[in-house]
C-alpha positions as CSV (number, residue, x, y, z in Angstrom):
1,X,-28.5,-7.3,6.9
2,X,-28.4,-3.6,7.4
3,X,-25.4,-2.5,5.3
4,X,-26.1,1.2,6.6
5,X,-23.2,1.4,8.6
6,X,-21.2,0.9,5.6
7,X,-21.4,4.5,4.7
8,X,-20.4,5.9,8.1
9,X,-17.2,7.3,7.9
10,X,-14.4,6.8,10.9
11,X,-13.5,10.3,12.9
12,X,-10.9,11.4,15.3
13,X,-9.0,8.6,17.1
14,X,-10.7,5.9,15.2
15,X,-9.8,7.6,11.6
16,X,-6.1,8.4,13.0
17,X,-5.9,4.3,13.8
18,X,-7.6,3.4,10.4
19,X,-4.8,5.5,8.5
20,X,-2.0,4.1,10.7
21,X,-3.1,0.7,9.8
22,X,-3.7,1.6,6.1
23,X,-0.3,3.2,5.9
24,X,1.2,0.4,7.5
25,X,-0.4,-2.1,5.1
26,X,1.0,0.2,2.2
27,X,4.7,0.1,3.9
28,X,4.7,-3.7,4.3
29,X,4.3,-4.1,0.4
30,X,6.2,-1.2,-0.6
31,X,9.2,-1.9,1.5
32,X,9.5,-5.3,0.2
33,X,9.3,-3.9,-3.5
34,X,11.6,-1.2,-2.3
35,X,14.3,-3.4,-0.6
36,X,14.1,-6.0,-3.4
37,X,14.8,-3.1,-6.0
38,X,17.3,-1.7,-4.1
39,X,19.1,-4.9,-3.7
40,X,18.8,-5.9,-7.2
41,X,19.9,-2.6,-8.5
42,X,22.7,-2.1,-5.8
43,X,23.9,-6.2,-6.5
44,X,23.9,-5.4,-10.3
45,X,26.0,-2.2,-10.1
46,X,23.1,-0.1,-11.3
47,X,23.3,4.1,-11.0
48,X,20.6,5.5,-9.0
49,X,18.1,5.9,-11.6
50,X,17.4,2.8,-12.8
51,X,18.1,1.2,-9.1
52,X,15.2,3.5,-8.2
53,X,13.0,2.9,-11.1
54,X,13.0,-0.5,-10.5
55,X,12.5,-0.1,-6.5
56,X,9.6,2.1,-7.2
57,X,8.2,-0.3,-9.6
58,X,8.7,-3.4,-7.5
59,X,7.2,-1.1,-4.8
60,X,3.7,-0.7,-6.8
61,X,3.8,-4.2,-7.8
62,X,3.9,-5.5,-4.3
63,X,1.9,-2.6,-2.7
64,X,-1.2,-3.7,-5.0
65,X,-0.9,-7.3,-4.4
66,X,-1.0,-6.7,-0.8
67,X,-4.6,-5.3,-1.6
68,X,-5.9,-7.5,-4.4
69,X,-5.2,-10.9,-2.5
70,X,-7.4,-10.1,0.6
71,X,-10.2,-8.5,-1.9
72,X,-10.2,-11.4,-3.9
73,X,-10.6,-13.7,-1.2
74,X,-13.7,-11.5,-0.1
75,X,-15.3,-12.9,-3.4
76,X,-14.6,-10.3,-5.9
77,X,-13.1,-11.5,-9.0
78,X,-9.4,-10.3,-10.2
79,X,-10.7,-7.8,-12.8
80,X,-12.9,-6.2,-10.4
81,X,-10.0,-6.4,-7.3
82,X,-7.4,-4.4,-9.4
83,X,-9.5,-1.3,-9.8
84,X,-10.3,-1.4,-5.9
85,X,-6.6,-1.9,-5.6
86,X,-5.5,1.0,-7.9
87,X,-8.0,3.5,-6.1
88,X,-7.2,2.3,-2.5
89,X,-3.2,2.3,-2.8
90,X,-2.2,4.6,-5.9
91,X,-2.0,8.0,-3.7
92,X,-0.7,6.3,-0.5
93,X,2.2,4.2,-2.7
94,X,2.9,7.4,-4.7
95,X,3.3,9.6,-1.3
96,X,5.6,6.9,0.1
97,X,7.9,6.1,-2.8
98,X,8.7,9.9,-3.3
99,X,9.5,10.4,0.3
100,X,11.4,7.6,0.9
101,X,13.2,7.7,-2.4
102,X,14.1,11.3,-1.6
103,X,15.2,10.6,2.0
104,X,17.6,7.9,0.4
105,X,18.8,10.7,-2.1
106,X,19.6,13.3,0.6
107,X,21.5,10.9,3.0
108,X,25.2,11.3,2.0
109,X,26.4,8.0,0.3
110,X,23.1,5.9,0.9
111,X,23.0,5.0,-2.5
112,X,26.2,4.1,-3.1
113,X,27.1,2.0,0.0
114,X,26.9,-1.8,-0.6
115,X,24.4,-4.0,0.3
116,X,27.1,-5.3,3.4
117,X,26.8,-1.6,4.6
118,X,25.0,-0.4,7.8
119,X,24.6,3.0,5.9
120,X,22.6,1.5,3.3
121,X,20.3,-0.6,5.3
122,X,20.2,2.1,8.3
123,X,19.0,4.9,5.4
124,X,16.6,2.7,3.8
125,X,15.2,2.1,7.4
126,X,15.2,5.9,7.9
127,X,13.7,6.5,4.7
128,X,10.8,4.0,5.0
129,X,10.0,5.3,8.6
130,X,9.8,9.1,7.1
131,X,7.4,7.8,4.3
132,X,5.2,6.2,6.9
133,X,5.2,9.5,9.2
134,X,4.4,11.6,6.0
135,X,1.9,9.2,4.4
136,X,-0.5,8.7,7.7
137,X,-1.8,12.2,7.4
138,X,-2.3,11.6,3.7
139,X,-4.3,8.3,4.3
140,X,-6.1,9.7,7.1
141,X,-7.5,12.8,4.7
142,X,-8.2,10.1,2.3
143,X,-10.1,7.8,4.5
144,X,-12.1,10.7,6.1
145,X,-13.7,11.2,2.6
146,X,-14.1,7.9,1.7
147,X,-11.3,7.6,-0.5
148,X,-8.2,5.5,-0.5
149,X,-8.0,2.6,1.5
150,X,-11.8,3.2,2.7
151,X,-12.7,1.8,-0.2
152,X,-10.9,-1.8,0.7
153,X,-12.8,-1.8,3.7
154,X,-16.3,-2.3,2.0
155,X,-14.7,-5.8,0.9
156,X,-12.8,-7.1,4.1
157,X,-12.4,-6.6,7.8
158,X,-14.7,-5.2,10.4
159,X,-17.4,-7.5,9.3
160,X,-18.1,-5.9,6.0
161,X,-17.1,-9.0,4.2
162,X,-21.1,-9.1,2.5
163,X,-20.6,-5.8,1.0
164,X,-18.3,-7.6,-1.6
165,X,-21.4,-9.6,-3.0
166,X,-23.7,-6.5,-3.3
167,X,-21.0,-4.5,-5.3
168,X,-19.9,-7.5,-7.3
169,X,-20.5,-6.5,-11.1
170,X,-23.1,-8.7,-12.9
171,X,-21.4,-11.8,-14.5
172,X,-18.8,-12.1,-11.5
173,X,-20.8,-14.6,-9.1
174,X,-18.3,-17.1,-7.8
175,X,-19.1,-20.4,-5.8
176,X,-17.6,-21.4,-2.6
177,X,-17.5,-18.4,-0.5
178,X,-16.7,-18.8,2.9
179,X,-19.2,-16.6,4.3
Protein backbone atom coordinates (compact mmCIF):
# COMPACT_ATOMS: atom_id res chain seq x y z
CA UNK A 1 0.00 0.00 0.00
CA UNK A 2 1.31 3.44 -0.92
CA UNK A 3 1.65 5.59 2.17
CA UNK A 4 3.09 8.62 0.38
CA UNK A 5 -0.07 10.58 1.20
CA UNK A 6 0.91 10.46 4.88
CA UNK A 7 3.47 13.16 4.10
CA UNK A 8 0.92 15.53 2.57
CA UNK A 9 -0.21 18.28 4.88
CA UNK A 10 -3.66 19.83 4.67
CA UNK A 11 -4.01 23.46 3.64
CA UNK A 12 -6.73 26.10 3.57
CA UNK A 13 -10.18 25.08 4.73
CA UNK A 14 -9.11 21.45 5.26
CA UNK A 15 -6.34 22.61 7.62
CA UNK A 16 -8.76 24.83 9.51
CA UNK A 17 -11.30 21.98 9.86
CA UNK A 18 -8.57 19.65 11.12
CA UNK A 19 -7.38 22.30 13.59
CA UNK A 20 -10.95 22.79 14.84
CA UNK A 21 -11.42 19.03 15.24
CA UNK A 22 -8.10 18.69 17.07
CA UNK A 23 -8.96 21.63 19.32
CA UNK A 24 -12.41 20.22 20.08
CA UNK A 25 -10.78 16.88 20.92
CA UNK A 26 -8.36 18.67 23.23
CA UNK A 27 -11.13 20.81 24.70
CA UNK A 28 -13.15 17.73 25.60
CA UNK A 29 -10.37 16.22 27.68
CA UNK A 30 -9.39 19.59 29.14
CA UNK A 31 -12.97 20.47 30.02
CA UNK A 32 -13.51 17.21 31.88
CA UNK A 33 -10.33 17.72 33.90
CA UNK A 34 -10.97 21.42 34.36
CA UNK A 35 -14.55 20.95 35.56
CA UNK A 36 -13.58 18.08 37.84
CA UNK A 37 -10.71 20.09 39.34
CA UNK A 38 -12.86 23.19 39.81
CA UNK A 39 -15.65 21.15 41.38
CA UNK A 40 -13.30 19.33 43.77
CA UNK A 41 -11.39 22.48 44.75
CA UNK A 42 -14.56 24.53 45.21
CA UNK A 43 -16.34 21.75 47.14
CA UNK A 44 -13.36 21.45 49.48
CA UNK A 45 -13.23 25.21 49.98
CA UNK A 46 -9.73 25.53 48.54
CA UNK A 47 -8.31 28.88 47.53
CA UNK A 48 -7.81 29.82 43.87
CA UNK A 49 -4.20 28.58 43.63
CA UNK A 50 -4.68 24.95 44.69
CA UNK A 51 -8.02 24.73 42.85
CA UNK A 52 -6.46 25.93 39.60
CA UNK A 53 -3.44 23.65 40.08
CA UNK A 54 -5.72 20.63 40.48
CA UNK A 55 -7.87 21.67 37.50
CA UNK A 56 -4.80 22.10 35.29
CA UNK A 57 -3.27 18.79 36.38
CA UNK A 58 -6.52 16.95 35.69
CA UNK A 59 -6.94 18.76 32.36
CA UNK A 60 -3.55 17.41 31.25
CA UNK A 61 -4.35 13.90 32.51
CA UNK A 62 -7.69 13.76 30.70
CA UNK A 63 -6.39 15.60 27.63
CA UNK A 64 -3.53 13.12 27.19
CA UNK A 65 -5.72 10.12 27.94
CA UNK A 66 -8.12 11.13 25.15
CA UNK A 67 -5.19 10.76 22.74
CA UNK A 68 -3.44 7.74 24.26
CA UNK A 69 -6.55 5.53 24.06
CA UNK A 70 -7.17 5.84 20.31
CA UNK A 71 -3.45 5.63 19.53
CA UNK A 72 -3.19 2.39 21.51
CA UNK A 73 -6.25 1.02 19.72
CA UNK A 74 -4.35 1.57 16.46
CA UNK A 75 -1.84 -1.01 17.69
CA UNK A 76 0.79 1.05 19.49
CA UNK A 77 1.95 -0.06 22.95
CA UNK A 78 1.43 2.27 25.92
CA UNK A 79 5.12 3.18 26.19
CA UNK A 80 5.08 4.24 22.52
CA UNK A 81 1.65 5.95 22.74
CA UNK A 82 2.64 8.26 25.59
CA UNK A 83 5.28 10.19 23.59
CA UNK A 84 2.78 10.50 20.72
CA UNK A 85 0.23 12.05 23.09
CA UNK A 86 2.84 14.36 24.60
CA UNK A 87 3.90 15.54 21.13
CA UNK A 88 0.30 15.88 19.97
CA UNK A 89 -1.27 17.69 22.88
CA UNK A 90 1.22 19.50 25.12
CA UNK A 91 1.17 22.86 23.34
CA UNK A 92 -2.58 22.75 22.76
CA UNK A 93 -3.43 21.84 26.36
CA UNK A 94 -0.97 24.42 27.71
CA UNK A 95 -2.47 27.25 25.64
CA UNK A 96 -5.98 26.14 26.50
CA UNK A 97 -5.24 25.99 30.22
CA UNK A 98 -3.52 29.38 30.33
CA UNK A 99 -6.41 31.03 28.53
CA UNK A 100 -9.31 29.39 30.35
CA UNK A 101 -7.79 29.90 33.80
CA UNK A 102 -6.92 33.51 33.01
CA UNK A 103 -10.53 34.12 31.95
CA UNK A 104 -11.83 32.47 35.12
CA UNK A 105 -9.57 34.72 37.20
CA UNK A 106 -10.61 37.83 35.25
CA UNK A 107 -14.37 37.30 35.63
CA UNK A 108 -15.22 39.08 38.90
CA UNK A 109 -16.40 36.61 41.54
CA UNK A 110 -16.21 33.54 39.28
CA UNK A 111 -13.66 31.66 41.38
CA UNK A 112 -15.49 32.49 44.61
CA UNK A 113 -18.94 31.55 43.30
CA UNK A 114 -20.30 28.28 44.60
CA UNK A 115 -21.00 25.18 42.52
CA UNK A 116 -24.70 26.04 42.57
CA UNK A 117 -24.02 29.44 41.04
CA UNK A 118 -24.75 30.37 37.44
CA UNK A 119 -21.79 32.74 37.67
CA UNK A 120 -19.40 29.84 38.27
CA UNK A 121 -20.76 27.60 35.50
CA UNK A 122 -21.35 30.44 33.05
CA UNK A 123 -17.83 31.75 33.61
CA UNK A 124 -16.34 28.29 33.17
CA UNK A 125 -18.28 27.72 29.94
CA UNK A 126 -17.23 31.16 28.68
CA UNK A 127 -13.60 30.51 29.66
CA UNK A 128 -13.55 27.20 27.76
CA UNK A 129 -15.16 28.83 24.71
CA UNK A 130 -12.53 31.59 24.69
CA UNK A 131 -9.79 28.97 25.11
CA UNK A 132 -11.17 27.09 22.09
CA UNK A 133 -11.16 30.22 19.91
CA UNK A 134 -7.59 31.11 20.94
CA UNK A 135 -6.28 27.53 20.56
CA UNK A 136 -7.66 26.80 17.04
CA UNK A 137 -5.08 29.04 15.29
CA UNK A 138 -2.31 27.55 17.44
CA UNK A 139 -3.32 24.02 16.41
CA UNK A 140 -3.72 25.14 12.79
CA UNK A 141 -0.16 26.48 12.78
CA UNK A 142 1.21 23.30 14.42
CA UNK A 143 -0.68 20.88 12.16
CA UNK A 144 0.33 22.86 9.08
CA UNK A 145 3.94 22.17 10.04
CA UNK A 146 3.38 18.48 10.77
CA UNK A 147 3.50 19.03 14.54
CA UNK A 148 0.98 18.89 17.35
CA UNK A 149 -2.11 16.86 16.60
CA UNK A 150 -0.78 16.03 13.12
CA UNK A 151 1.37 13.30 14.69
CA UNK A 152 -1.75 11.48 15.88
CA UNK A 153 -3.28 11.25 12.42
CA UNK A 154 -0.62 8.82 11.28
CA UNK A 155 -2.06 6.37 13.82
CA UNK A 156 -5.82 6.80 13.41
CA UNK A 157 -8.47 8.47 11.32
CA UNK A 158 -8.62 9.10 7.62
CA UNK A 159 -7.56 5.55 6.75
CA UNK A 160 -4.07 6.02 8.15
CA UNK A 161 -4.27 3.16 10.66
CA UNK A 162 -1.58 1.11 8.91
CA UNK A 163 1.05 3.73 9.68
CA UNK A 164 1.10 2.52 13.26
CA UNK A 165 2.48 -0.80 12.10
CA UNK A 166 5.21 0.86 10.08
CA UNK A 167 6.36 3.12 12.89
CA UNK A 168 6.11 0.70 15.81
CA UNK A 169 9.46 0.40 17.61
CA UNK A 170 11.15 -2.99 17.41
CA UNK A 171 9.86 -5.51 19.92
CA UNK A 172 6.37 -4.05 20.23
CA UNK A 173 4.50 -6.24 17.76
CA UNK A 174 1.11 -6.94 19.28
CA UNK A 175 -1.48 -9.51 18.32
CA UNK A 176 -5.15 -9.31 17.45
CA UNK A 177 -5.11 -6.10 15.42
CA UNK A 178 -8.36 -5.35 13.70
CA UNK A 179 -6.88 -3.94 10.49
